[in-house]
C-alpha positions in Angstrom: 54.4 -4.7 -165.8 51.8 -5.6 -168.3 49.6 -3.3 -170.3 46.2 -3.6 -171.8 47.6 -3.4 -175.4 49.4 -6.8 -175.0 52.8 -5.5 -174.1 55.0 -6.0 -171.0 58.1 -4.5 -169.5 60.3 -4.9 -166.4 61.2 -2.1 -164.1 63.1 -2.1 -160.8 61.9 0.3 -158.2 64.2 1.7 -155.6 62.3 4.1 -153.3 60.7 6.8 -155.5 62.8 6.0 -158.6 62.5 3.3 -161.3 64.9 1.8 -163.7 63.8 0.1 -166.9 65.3 -3.4 -167.0 63.6 -4.7 -170.1 62.0 -2.5 -172.8 58.2 -2.6 -173.6 57.7 -5.7 -175.8 54.5 -7.2 -177.3 53.9 -10.9 -176.6 50.9 -13.1 -177.4 51.1 -14.5 -173.8 49.7 -11.3 -172.4 45.9 -11.5 -172.3 44.1 -8.3 -173.3 40.9 -7.1 -171.8 37.7 -8.6 -173.1 34.5 -6.7 -174.2 33.8 -6.0 -170.5 37.3 -4.6 -169.9 38.5 -7.6 -167.8 41.3 -10.1 -168.1 43.5 -12.3 -166.0 47.2 -12.6 -166.3 49.5 -14.8 -164.1 52.9 -13.2 -163.5 55.8 -15.3 -162.2 59.5 -14.7 -161.5 61.9 -17.6 -161.1 65.2 -16.8 -159.5 67.9 -19.3 -160.1 71.6 -19.4 -159.3 72.8 -17.4 -162.3 69.6 -16.1 -164.0 66.0 -15.0 -163.5 63.1 -16.0 -165.7 60.1 -13.8 -166.1 56.8 -15.6 -167.1 53.4 -14.4 -168.2 50.7 -17.1 -168.1 53.4 -19.8 -168.0 55.4 -18.4 -171.0 58.9 -17.2 -170.4 59.0 -13.8 -171.9 62.5 -12.7 -170.7 65.6 -14.3 -169.1 68.1 -12.0 -167.4 71.5 -12.9 -165.9 71.8 -12.1 -162.2 74.0 -9.1 -162.8 73.5 -5.4 -162.9 69.9 -4.4 -162.0 68.9 -8.1 -161.6 71.8 -9.0 -159.3 70.1 -8.3 -155.9 67.5 -11.0 -155.3 67.4 -11.0 -151.5 63.8 -12.2 -151.3 62.2 -8.8 -150.9 59.3 -8.4 -153.3 56.3 -6.2 -153.8 53.8 -5.0 -156.3 52.6 -1.7 -157.6 49.1 -1.4 -158.9 48.2 1.7 -161.0 45.0 3.7 -160.5 41.7 3.0 -162.3 42.1 -0.7 -161.9 40.2 -3.4 -160.0 42.8 -6.0 -159.1 42.5 -9.3 -157.3 45.7 -11.0 -156.2 45.7 -14.8 -155.7 48.4 -17.2 -154.9 51.0 -14.6 -153.9 54.0 -16.3 -152.3 57.6 -17.2 -152.4 58.8 -20.8 -152.6 62.2 -22.5 -152.9 62.9 -24.2 -156.1 63.1 -28.0 -155.3 66.0 -28.6 -157.7 
């Protein structure tokens, strides 16, 4: 999750409940809205054999071991978009790491 103040956090949603996996943290990689209230941020998750990397605009902001709340990576993914936003999703997909 990214916010308009330049912070990000990671939550895991299971049905109606959420679990915070990584605390809200500021990072310069998060683009803040411009004078018109718009911005573009590219979010990516790389799942590897023993870890997961979370990237914002190409910058790794968090690496988690594949244990605990990050252990189940069965290929199911989704997104939640809050109200009062106009969102365009481009390039959504899943691909196998070539290595």
